C-alpha positions in Angstrom: 8.4 10.2 27.0 5.7 7.6 27.6 4.6 6.2 24.3 2.0 3.7 23.3 2.4 1.6 20.2 -0.7 -0.1 18.9 -1.7 -2.3 16.0 -0.9 -5.8 14.7 -2.9 -8.8 13.8 -0.3 -10.0 11.2 3.5 -10.2 11.4 3.9 -7.3 9.0 2.4 -4.8 11.4 4.1 -6.3 14.4 7.5 -6.2 12.9 7.1 -2.4 12.6 6.1 -2.3 16.2 9.2 -4.2 17.1 11.4 -1.8 15.2 9.8 1.2 16.8 10.0 -0.1 20.4 13.7 -1.0 19.8 14.4 2.6 18.7 12.3 4.2 21.4 13.9 2.3 24.3 17.3 3.0 22.8 16.5 6.7 23.2 15.4 6.2 26.8 11.6 6.2 26.4 9.1 4.0 28.1 6.8 2.2 25.7 3.6 0.1 26.2 1.8 -2.0 23.6 -1.9 -2.4 23.1 -2.9 -5.2 20.7 -5.4 -7.9 20.3 -6.2 -11.4 21.6 -6.7 -12.4 18.0 -4.0 -12.6 15.4 -0.3 -13.0 16.2 0.1 -10.2 18.8 0.6 -12.5 21.7 3.0 -14.7 19.7 5.2 -11.7 19.2 5.0 -9.8 22.5 3.3 -12.2 24.9 6.4 -13.2 26.8 9.6 -11.3 26.0 9.7 -7.8 24.5 11.2 -4.4 25.1 7.7 -3.0 26.1 7.3 -2.1 29.8 3.7 -3.3 29.7 1.6 -5.2 27.0 -2.1 -5.5 26.7 -4.2 -7.7 24.5 -7.8 -6.6 24.1 -10.6 -8.8 22.7 -11.0 -7.6 19.2 -11.3 -9.1 15.7 -11.3 -7.7 12.2 -14.4 -5.8 11.1 -14.0 -5.2 7.4 -14.4 -8.9 6.2 -17.3 -9.7 8.6 -21.0 -9.7 7.5 -24.3 -9.3 9.2 -24.4 -10.2 12.8 -20.7 -11.1 12.9 -19.9 -7.5 11.8 -22.1 -6.1 14.6 -20.4 -8.4 17.2 -17.0 -7.3 15.9 -17.9 -3.6 16.3 -19.2 -4.2 19.8 -15.9 -5.8 20.7 -14.1 -2.7 19.4 -16.3 -0.5 21.5 -15.6 -2.4 24.7 -11.9 -2.5 23.9 -12.1 1.3 23.2 -13.1 2.0 26.8 -10.4 -0.4 28.2 -7.8 1.4 26.0 -8.9 4.8 27.4 -8.2 3.6 30.9 -4.8 2.1 30.0 -3.7 5.3 28.3 -4.8 7.3 31.4 -3.1 4.9 33.8 0.3 5.1 32.0 0.0 8.8 31.4 0.7 8.3 27.7 1.9 11.4 25.8 1.6 10.0 22.2 0.4 6.9 20.4 1.9 5.3 17.3 -0.4 3.2 15.2 1.2 0.6 13.0 -2.1 -0.4 11.4 -4.2 -3.6 11.3 -7.5 -4.3 13.1 -5.6 -4.4 16.5 -5.0 -0.7 16.2 -8.6 0.5 16.2 -9.5 0.7 20.0 -6.3 2.4 21.1 -6.1 4.8 18.1 -9.7 5.9 18.7 -9.1 6.1 22.5 -6.1 8.2 21.8 -8.0 10.7 19.8 -10.9 10.8 22.4 -8.4 11.7 25.1 -6.8 14.4 22.8 -3.5 12.6 22.8 -1.4 13.0 19.6 -1.8 10.1 17.2 0.9 9.2 14.7 0.3 6.6 12.0 2.6 4.4 9.9 1.1 3.0 6.7 3.0 -0.1 5.7 1.6 -0.8 2.3 1.4 0.9 -1.1 -2.4 0.9 -0.8 -3.7 2.6 2.4 -5.5 0.4 4.9 -9.1 1.4 5.7 -8.5 2.3 9.3 -5.5 4.4 8.4 -7.4 6.2 5.6 -10.2 6.9 8.1 -7.9 8.3 10.8 -5.3 10.0 8.6 -6.8 13.4 8.7 -6.9 13.4 12.5 -3.3 12.2 13.0 -0.5 14.4 14.1 1.8 12.6 11.6 1.5 10.1 8.8 4.5 8.2 7.5 4.6 5.9 4.4 7.6 4.6 2.4 5.4 4.8 -0.8 4.1 8.4 -0.3 6.3 11.1 -1.9 4.9 13.6 0.5 5.9 11.6 3.6 8.1 13.7 5.9 10.2 10.6 6.6 11.4 8.4 3.7 12.0 4.7 3.9 10.6 1.9 6.0 11.2 1.1 9.7 13.0 -2.2 10.1 15.1 -3.6 12.9 18.7 -2.4 13.0 20.1 -5.9 12.6 19.1 -5.9 8.9 21.4 -2.9 8.3 24.2 -4.4 10.3 24.1 -7.7 8.5 23.5 -6.3 5.0 25.8 -7.5 2.2 26.1 -7.6 -1.5 25.0 -10.9 -3.0 27.5 -12.1 -5.6 26.7 -15.8 -6.0 23.6 -17.9 -5.5 24.5 -20.4 -2.8 21.4 -20.3 -0.6 17.8 -19.5 -1.4 15.0 -18.8 1.1 11.3 -19.4 0.5 9.0 -17.2 2.7 5.3 -17.7 2.6 4.5 -15.4 5.5 3.6 -16.3 9.0 0.6 -18.4 7.8 2.5 -20.0 4.9 1.6 -20.0 1.3 0.7 -23.1 -0.6 1.7 -21.6 -4.0 5.2 -20.8 -2.7 5.5 -24.1 -0.9 4.5 -26.0 -4.1 6.9 -23.9 -6.1 9.8 -24.7 -3.7 9.0 -28.4 -3.9 8.9 -28.3 -7.7 12.4 -26.8 -8.0 14.0 -28.5 -5.0 15.8 -31.3 -6.8 17.2 -28.8 -9.4 18.4 -26.6 -6.7 20.1 -29.5 -4.8 21.8 -30.6 -8.0 23.2 -27.1 -8.4 24.5 -27.2 -4.9 22.1 -24.5 -3.7 21.0 -24.8 -0.1 17.3 -24.3 0.8 15.8 -22.5 3.7 12.0 -22.7 3.8 9.4 -21.2 6.1 6.3 -23.2 5.1 3.8 -22.0 7.7 2.4 -23.9 10.6 -0.7 -25.2 8.7 1.3 -26.7 5.8 4.4 -27.7 7.6 3.7 -31.5 7.9 2.8 -31.9 4.3 5.8 -30.0 3.1 8.1 -31.9 5.4 6.9 -35.2 4.0 7.2 -34.1 0.4 10.9 -33.0 1.0 11.5 -36.4 2.5 10.0 -38.2 -0.5 12.2 -36.1 -2.8 15.3 -36.9 -0.8 16.1 -33.2 -0.6 18.0 -31.7 2.4 16.2 -28.6 3.6 16.2 -26.2 6.6 12.5 -26.2 7.2 10.4 -24.1 9.6 6.7 -23.7 10.3 6.7 -20.3 11.9 9.9 -18.5 13.0 10.7 -15.1 14.4 14.4 -15.7 13.4 14.2 -14.1 10.0 16.8 -11.5 11.1 19.2 -14.5 11.2 17.9 -16.4 8.2 17.6 -13.6 5.6 21.3 -12.5 5.9 22.3 -16.1 5.1 20.3 -16.1 1.8 21.4 -14.9 -1.6 17.9 -14.9 -3.1 14.4 -14.9 -1.6 11.1 -16.2 -3.0 8.5 -14.4 -1.0 5.0 -13.0 -0.5 5.1 -9.2 -0.8 4.0 -8.2 2.7 5.6 -4.8 3.3 7.7 -5.6 6.3 9.4 -8.7 4.8 9.8 -6.8 1.5 11.6 -4.0 3.2 13.7 -6.3 5.4 14.9 -8.0 2.3 15.6 -4.7 0.6 17.5 -3.3 3.6 19.6 -6.4 3.8 20.5 -6.3 0.1 18.7 -9.6 -0.6 17.1 -9.8 -4.1 13.7 -11.3 -4.2 11.2 -13.0 -6.5 7.9 -11.8 -5.2 4.6 -13.7 -5.6 1.9 -11.5 -4.1 -1.0 -12.9 -2.1 -3.9 -12.6 -4.6 -6.6 -11.9 -2.0 -4.8 -9.2 -0.1 -7.1 -6.2 0.6 -6.9 -3.7 -2.2 -4.4 -6.1 -3.9 -1.8 -4.2 -1.8 0.9 -6.9 -2.0 1.0 -6.6 -5.8 1.4 -2.8 -5.5 4.1 -3.3 -2.8 6.0 -5.5 -5.2 5.3 -3.4 -8.2 7.1 -0.5 -6.4 10.2 -2.7 -6.2 10.0 -3.9 -9.8 9.4 -0.4 -11.2 12.7 0.6 -9.5 14.4 -2.5 -11.1 15.1 -3.9 -7.6 13.6 -7.4 -8.0 11.0 -9.6 -9.7 7.2 -10.0 -9.3 4.9 -12.7 -10.7 1.3 -13.5 -10.1 0.2 -16.9 -8.9 -0.5 -19.3 -11.7 1.1 -21.5 -14.3 4.6 -20.8 -15.4 6.0 -19.8 -12.0 8.6 -22.6 -12.0 9.9 -21.6 -15.4 10.0 -17.9 -14.5 11.8 -18.6 -11.2 14.4 -20.8 -12.9 15.0 -18.0 -15.4 15.5 -15.5 -12.6 18.1 -17.7 -11.1 20.3 -17.1 -14.1 20.3 -13.3 -13.8 23.0 -11.2 -12.2 22.3 -10.9 -8.4 25.1 -8.4 -7.7 23.6 -5.6 -9.7 20.2 -5.9 -7.9 21.8 -6.4 -4.5 23.9 -3.3 -4.8 20.8 -1.3 -6.0 18.8 -2.5 -3.0 21.4 -1.4 -0.5 21.6 2.0 -2.1 17.8 2.4 -2.1 17.2 1.5 1.6 17.2 4.2 4.2 18.9 3.7 7.6 17.5 4.5 11.0 13.9 5.1 9.8 12.5 3.9 13.2 14.8 6.3 15.1 13.7 9.1 12.9 10.0 8.3 13.5 10.5 8.3 17.3 12.5 11.5 17.2 9.8 13.1 15.0 7.3 12.4 17.7 9.5 14.0 20.4 10.0 17.1 18.3 6.3 17.3 17.5 5.4 17.3 21.3 7.8 20.1 22.1 
């Protein structure tokens, strides 16, 4: 089968694309990727990936634009739509899987215009606007938060299952602010760094490229030893080493932590569309799998309180809750649907 995977913009969407191409290639399928010149698509798939071909079309987000900028963004999508139609035809694509994000619009619309089956994965507890718009036209719609979803769970790379373990003692903590970093999480990490060092707890910290220099200098002033990153694609190596995570609540990172059995203290990005990060984390908290606190005063006290709780119980519950081989099931569902 020749499959197209489209979508991206942010790491969350691209991590799903990575899990899907890994599963598809493992089953002997050829897969191309259609993304955007904006966002992080090139950073993920610009050089080395399992895709046979990758394309980055000139698009930007539309929803948050106003006036003339919105019109320009729509025109870029229109131009990219025609390019995507030619790409799909050239590769004789049999189905397209959209992982959401503004990068997905041209290829998803081009897919429907060519009467090629479109499959959609919704990564968040609150549906994205593009996914909501195209849902009724899709051949399949998968969501870990939808009780009616034909496939349960969330697609993550197989390595997170293979390295999963029950956390029994807090020896290492990882701070994850997402690919762009998060000042609230960075400041929280710095505020507790000395206490963690005194307790013999190692610190791994992804600070984001924009805030990396400031955070590095602050750790040096504190005299605290830290394993510090700006941006890294090595979370599959770093997360298994951690016993607790402090993280934004982007869906991919949330489910990678869940799958790996790593309990997490979530601090949702307050300006996420539809407040979806809060609802992602609320799903975890409602199932007694982790913690969630809004940005604001008292974060330090609440985190230090969470450090005293039993990690083993939550870690065991996380591992029982996660579903294995979700990406493989999604690819095989496409194959079955095309028969």
